[in-house]
C-alpha positions as CSV (number, residue, x, y, z in Angstrom):
1,M,52.9,-39.5,-251.0
2,S,55.3,-36.4,-252.4
3,K,54.3,-34.3,-255.4
4,I,55.8,-31.3,-256.6
5,I,53.7,-28.4,-257.1
6,Q,54.5,-24.9,-258.5
7,I,53.8,-21.4,-256.9
8,R,51.1,-19.7,-258.9
9,K,50.1,-15.5,-259.3
10,R,49.6,-14.0,-255.9
11,N,51.3,-16.7,-253.9
12,A,48.8,-19.4,-254.7
13,L,49.2,-23.4,-253.6
14,Y,47.4,-25.7,-256.0
15,L,47.4,-28.9,-254.1
16,P,47.0,-31.9,-256.2
17,K,43.7,-33.8,-256.5
18,E,44.7,-37.1,-255.1
19,I,46.5,-35.4,-252.1
20,I,43.2,-33.5,-251.4
21,E,41.2,-36.9,-251.4
22,K,43.6,-38.8,-249.4
23,M,43.6,-36.4,-246.6
24,G,39.8,-35.9,-247.1
25,I,40.2,-32.1,-247.2
26,R,37.6,-30.0,-249.0
27,E,36.6,-26.6,-250.4
28,G,36.8,-23.8,-247.2
29,D,38.4,-26.3,-245.0
30,K,41.6,-24.5,-243.0
31,L,44.9,-25.7,-242.9
32,M,47.9,-25.1,-240.3
33,V,50.8,-23.5,-241.9
34,E,54.2,-24.8,-240.2
35,V,57.7,-23.6,-241.1
36,S,60.8,-25.0,-239.5
37,E,64.5,-24.3,-241.0
38,N,63.4,-25.6,-244.9
39,S,60.3,-27.3,-244.2
40,I,56.7,-26.1,-245.1
41,V,54.2,-28.6,-243.3
42,L,50.6,-28.5,-244.0
43,R,48.2,-29.9,-241.4
44,P,44.3,-30.0,-241.5
45,V,42.7,-28.3,-238.8
46,K,39.4,-29.9,-237.2
47,Q,36.5,-27.3,-237.4
48,L,34.2,-28.0,-234.2
49,K,30.1,-28.2,-235.0
50,M,27.8,-26.6,-232.7
51,E,27.1,-29.6,-230.9
52,E,30.9,-30.0,-230.0
53,Y,30.9,-26.7,-227.8
54,W,30.4,-26.5,-223.9
55,S,28.0,-23.9,-224.4
56,E,26.7,-21.3,-226.6
57,T,26.2,-17.9,-226.2
58,R,24.9,-14.9,-227.8
59,P,26.9,-11.3,-227.8
60,E,23.9,-9.8,-225.9
61,E,24.5,-12.0,-223.0
62,V,27.9,-11.0,-222.4
63,E,27.4,-7.6,-222.8
64,E,24.3,-7.7,-220.4
65,V,26.9,-9.6,-217.8
66,G,29.3,-7.2,-218.2
67,E,26.8,-4.4,-217.4
68,E,25.6,-5.9,-214.7
69,I,29.4,-6.8,-212.7
70,T,30.1,-3.1,-213.9
71,R,26.6,-1.7,-212.1
72,Q,27.6,-3.7,-209.1
73,L,31.2,-2.6,-208.8
74,S,29.6,1.0,-209.3
């Protein structure tokens, strides 16, 4: 599927509804922009859900471990 679109104010691109629906893209989704020679390719970026992460770590836990390592090295 090909469509001609126009660059709008502030370099905004608006993708046609039929393309958005076909690709399953929704508001807030992220797209990877790839540029090569005279082509621009947009690819949806899969967003990981929390349950897909190997583990979940809070910033406080990272800080505690860092402080413990610092104490051990002192």
